[in-house]
C-alpha positions in Angstrom: 184.2 180.9 149.2 181.2 179.8 151.3 178.6 182.5 151.9 177.3 183.3 155.4 173.6 182.5 155.8 173.3 185.9 157.4 174.0 187.8 154.2 171.5 189.0 151.7 169.7 186.4 149.5 166.7 186.4 147.2 163.9 184.7 149.2 160.7 183.1 147.9 158.9 186.3 148.9 161.0 188.5 146.7 160.8 185.8 144.0 157.0 186.1 144.2 157.2 189.8 143.7 159.4 189.4 140.6 156.9 186.9 139.2 154.1 189.4 139.7 156.1 191.9 137.7 156.5 189.4 134.9 152.8 188.4 134.9 151.9 192.1 134.9 153.5 192.3 131.4 151.7 189.1 130.4 154.9 187.2 129.7 155.9 183.6 130.0 159.2 182.6 131.6 160.6 181.7 128.1 159.5 185.0 126.7 161.2 186.9 129.5 164.4 184.9 129.0 164.4 186.0 125.4 163.9 189.7 126.3 166.8 189.3 128.8 169.0 188.2 126.0 169.1 184.6 127.4 167.8 182.5 124.5 169.7 179.4 125.4 168.1 176.2 126.6 167.5 176.0 130.3 167.1 179.8 130.9 163.3 179.5 131.4 164.0 176.9 134.0 166.6 179.2 135.6 164.0 181.9 135.8 161.5 179.5 137.3 164.0 178.6 140.0 164.8 182.3 140.6 161.2 183.2 141.1 160.7 180.3 143.6 163.6 181.5 145.7 165.9 178.6 144.7 168.6 180.9 143.3 169.4 182.9 146.5 172.5 184.6 145.2 172.0 185.8 141.6 174.3 188.5 140.1 173.2 192.1 140.3 173.2 192.1 136.5 170.8 189.2 136.3 168.3 191.0 138.6 168.7 194.2 136.6 168.1 192.4 133.3 165.0 190.7 134.8 163.5 194.0 135.9 164.4 195.7 132.6 162.7 193.0 130.6 159.6 193.4 132.8 159.7 197.2 132.3 160.2 197.5 136.0 162.9 198.9 138.3 164.5 198.4 141.6 161.9 200.8 143.1 159.3 198.0 142.6 161.4 196.0 145.1 162.2 199.0 147.4 160.0 197.9 150.4 161.6 194.4 150.4 165.1 195.7 150.0 164.6 198.4 152.6 163.2 195.8 155.1 166.5 194.0 154.7 168.9 197.0 154.8 167.2 198.4 157.9 168.0 195.3 159.9 171.0 195.4 162.3 174.3 194.5 160.8 175.6 191.0 160.7 177.9 191.6 163.6 175.1 193.2 165.6 172.8 190.2 165.0 175.5 187.8 166.0 176.0 189.8 169.2 172.2 189.7 169.9 172.2 185.9 169.5 175.2 185.4 171.8 173.8 187.7 174.5 170.4 185.9 174.2 172.2 182.6 174.6 173.9 184.0 177.8 170.6 185.2 179.3 169.1 181.7 179.1 171.3 180.7 182.0 170.1 183.6 184.2 167.1 184.3 186.3 164.3 185.9 184.2 164.6 189.2 186.0 168.4 189.4 185.4 168.0 188.2 181.9 165.5 190.9 181.1 167.7 193.6 182.6 170.7 192.3 180.6 168.8 192.3 177.3 167.5 195.8 178.0 171.1 197.0 178.8 172.5 195.3 175.7 169.9 196.8 173.4 170.3 200.3 174.8 174.1 200.2 174.6 174.2 198.7 171.1 171.7 201.3 169.8 173.7 204.2 171.3 177.0 203.1 169.6 178.0 204.7 166.4 179.9 201.6 165.3 179.2 198.0 166.4 181.6 196.5 168.9 183.0 193.0 168.5 180.9 190.1 169.5 183.4 189.0 172.1 183.6 192.5 173.7 179.8 192.8 173.7 179.3 189.4 175.4 181.9 190.3 178.0 180.1 193.6 178.8 176.8 191.7 179.0 178.3 189.1 181.3 179.8 191.8 183.6 176.4 193.6 183.8 174.7 190.3 184.6 177.1 189.7 187.5 176.5 193.2 188.8 172.7 192.6 188.6 172.9 189.3 190.4 175.1 190.8 193.0 172.7 193.7 193.6 169.8 191.3 193.9 171.8 189.1 196.4 172.7 192.3 198.3 169.0 193.3 198.5 168.0 189.9 199.8 170.7 189.9 202.4 169.8 193.3 203.8 166.0 192.6 203.8 166.7 189.3 205.7 168.7 191.2 208.3 165.9 193.9 208.6 163.3 191.2 208.9 165.3 189.2 211.5 165.6 192.3 213.7 161.8 192.9 213.5 162.5 196.3 212.1 159.6 198.0 210.2 160.4 197.9 206.5 159.3 201.5 205.9 161.1 202.9 209.0 163.8 205.6 208.5 166.4 203.2 210.0 165.6 200.5 207.5 165.8 203.0 204.6 169.2 204.2 205.8 170.5 200.7 206.3 169.6 199.9 202.6 171.5 203.0 201.5 174.5 202.1 203.8 174.6 198.6 202.4 174.6 199.8 198.8 177.3 202.4 199.4 179.5 199.9 201.3 179.2 197.2 198.6 180.0 199.7 195.9 183.1 200.8 197.8 184.4 197.3 198.5 183.7 196.0 195.0 185.3 198.9 193.1 188.3 199.9 195.2 191.1 197.4 195.4 193.7 199.8 196.9 193.4 199.6 200.7 195.1 203.0 201.2 192.5 204.7 199.0 189.6 202.6 200.4 190.3 203.3 204.1 189.4 207.1 204.0 186.3 206.3 201.9 185.1 203.8 204.5 185.7 206.2 207.3 183.6 208.8 205.4 180.8 206.2 205.0 180.9 205.5 208.8 180.6 209.2 209.5 177.6 209.4 207.2 176.1 206.4 209.1 176.6 208.2 212.4 175.0 211.4 211.1 172.1 209.3 209.8 171.6 207.8 213.3 172.6 204.2 212.5 176.2 204.4 213.5 175.8 202.6 216.8 173.1 200.3 215.6 173.9 196.5 216.1 172.0 195.9 212.9 174.4 198.2 211.0 177.3 196.2 212.3 175.6 192.9 211.2 174.8 194.4 207.8 178.5 195.5 207.4 179.7 192.1 208.2 177.4 190.4 205.7 178.1 192.9 203.0 181.8 192.6 203.4 181.6 188.8 203.2 179.5 189.2 200.0 182.0 191.6 198.4 184.9 189.3 199.3 183.1 186.3 197.8 182.3 188.2 194.5 185.9 189.4 194.3 187.2 185.9 194.7 184.9 184.7 191.9 186.1 187.3 189.4 
């Protein structure tokens, strides 16, 4: 069975550590082979290849015999072994790679947000989720981020076109209104449940003093069109 390149293997760095243990005892490779109970021809060459990282998947017994012959133990390799075992699981690493591949197609701001989201969610999980599910969640989050940025640009364009001061209370309320409206339209598919929520939002807008504003009507039209467009895409 073909081994995955993502699984553990003896690297040249670990081989160099093992060589140091042998030399610490002042032994040649042939002498070590004898102490390991491997007197046959070619065993010194096998040990040479092993120390140079050219035998990536030796048996556990072979490594144990090597250490025993050097009067060493696995604790002499603990830092290297721990550095490996502390890495994310193979499934997690595959997920990181797939998500990173996804972010290359996004704007740098959205890509950064998606990577931060993915790392936080993955770290919080007790068990890794499948790569497919993880990528699907990252893609959905990316769409939400892009929609939010598009929404912000849309609202700011309307505020600017109306020559409304960016820091004015009306502008602030319009931004909140736009976010609330977009959230309602994008999350509620049932028109019967949506209608009272929209009426509640309009009541809020009236109380905030923007209910009769022509700019609010323009923002509502633009946000509704954006939500419809996003719904059609998905």
